[in-house]
C-alpha positions, 0 to 999 in steps of 0.5 A: 499499499502506498504511503498516501493510501496508508495515511488516508486509511488512518484518517478515515477510520479515525473519523469514524470513531465516536467522539467522547463528549463531556459528561452531562449533569442532571440536577434537581430540587424536589419534595412531595406530600408526604414522602418520595423517592426519585430514581433514574432509569434507562427503562421506563418499566424499571424504577432504576437507580435511587437518587434521593428520598424525602419523608417530610414535604417542608424539607426540599431534597436535592440531587446531582448525577451524571448521564452517559452520552447516547442513552435515553433516560426516565426520571421517575418519582414515586410519591407516597401518602403517609397522613392521607391524600394527596400524593403531591409532587413539586420539583425543578430540574436542570441539565448542565449542557445541551447534550441532552434535552427534557421533553419540553426541548430545553435543559430546564424542567419543572413539575407540570401537567404537560411534560410529566405522566402519572399513574397509581399503579407503577412505572412503565404502565398506562399513564395519565395526565397529572392534575395540577389544579391546586397551583404553582410553588407558593400555594397553600397549604405548602407555601413557597419552596425557595430552592424550587422554580416558582413555575413548578406546579404541585401535581398528582393523580386526580382532583381528590388525590389518592391514598397510596402511591403515585408514579410520575415519569418524564423522559430525558433524551440524548441529542446527537452532536453535529460534530459527530455527524461531520466526522462521520461524513468526513470518514465516509468521504475519505473511504470513498476517495480511497476506494476510487483511487485504488480502482484508478491505480489497478 
């Protein structure tokens, strides 16, 4: 093989190798009436890895975790009644960069009835639209949770709430990097050039 062909081969295969992106951090502040556990999963039907738990709604809990490039994640919140309905959940979340996006197409998300789903049975089953009729962060009887976004809304399974548990979920999707596409096209172009050059020299 000619030296130039060797160089083209090396460059082509290098361009086809995946580009390592910086790690994305998912952070959140949340609470629930009365108790909750937050999980992160790559399978909607599996609760996943526990992130943080809380057992008293006046106390906001925080977490931070790293996402692996290329995966689709499900942020799961299991809220549980201790002293009676509702199984209400309030929270706000953020992503550290644009390698991932929430269901609303941005890197910030609050609890709401548009980007979250809920049921009273378990994760991965038939979901419903959460009820958010009691309003946003600051509404009584809970008051303002200063570390949670002001537009976050208290959501649960229905107008009267449910005694038991409520299972909330939202999706976090990886965004393909433009640099990856550019490198892939460059690699394919170099391979095509190398193939044509071989045919002409045959």
